[in-house]
N, C-alpha and C positions, 0 to 999 in steps of 0.2 A: 854418590857418596856411599850408598849401600853396597854397590858393586866393589868399590875400593876396599871397604871394610871386610867383605866376605871373600875377597880374592886371596889365592895363595901366592907365595913368593915366586912360583914358577910361571904364573900367568904373564903373557907378554904385555898386556895393557889392561889393567884392572879398572880403568876409568869408564869403560863402556862407550867410548866415542864411536866405535864401529856400528853400534846399534842404531845410531841416528840415521844412517843411510837406509835402513830397512823400513822405517816408519813411512816415508813418502812412497816407497815402492808398493806397500800394501794399501796405503790410503788412496793412491792414484788409481789403483785397480778398480775401486768402487766409485770414487768421487769423480774421476776423469770422465767417464761416459755420461754421468748425470750432468756435469758442468757443460760438456759439449752439447748435449741436447738442449739445455737451457739457453746457451749462447745462440744456437741456431734458431730456436723459437723466438728469442729476443730480436735477432736480426730480421727474421721474416716479419715479425710484428711491428717493426720500427717505422712503418709507414702508416699514417693515419692522423688522428687528432694530436694536437701538440702535447696535451697532457699524457696521452697514451705513449707517444713517442718518447717523452721524457722518462717515464717509468721503464720503458723497454731498454733505453740506453743505460739507465741506472742498473737494471738487471744484468746487462752485458758486462758493465764494469765490475759488478759484484761477482760474476762468474769468473772473470779474468784475474781478480785480485789475489786469490790463493796462489796462482802460478807465479805472479809477480813477487809476492812476498816470499814464497819458497825459493825462487831463484836468487833474490837478494840475500836471503838467509844463508843459502849454500855458498854464495860468493864470499860473504863475510866470514863464514866458517873456514873456507879454504885459505883465505888471506891471513887470518889471525890465529889459526890453531896449528 
């Protein structure tokens, strides 16, 4: 809303939709390697006691969930915007 108010008439798209694509680009640069390391450690540690195994699989799911949500969000944006 703020971008639309502050935009001049000559701006091609004052809504700021193009900025949405940059957020995951910069976020994945930092979060991606950390998530990958957590997933690998979770997979390696997923052998052992049942309680430990359950927690490791929960950690793996939590590491993968941002990518699943991001992919679903981008598909919804592409289809409906």
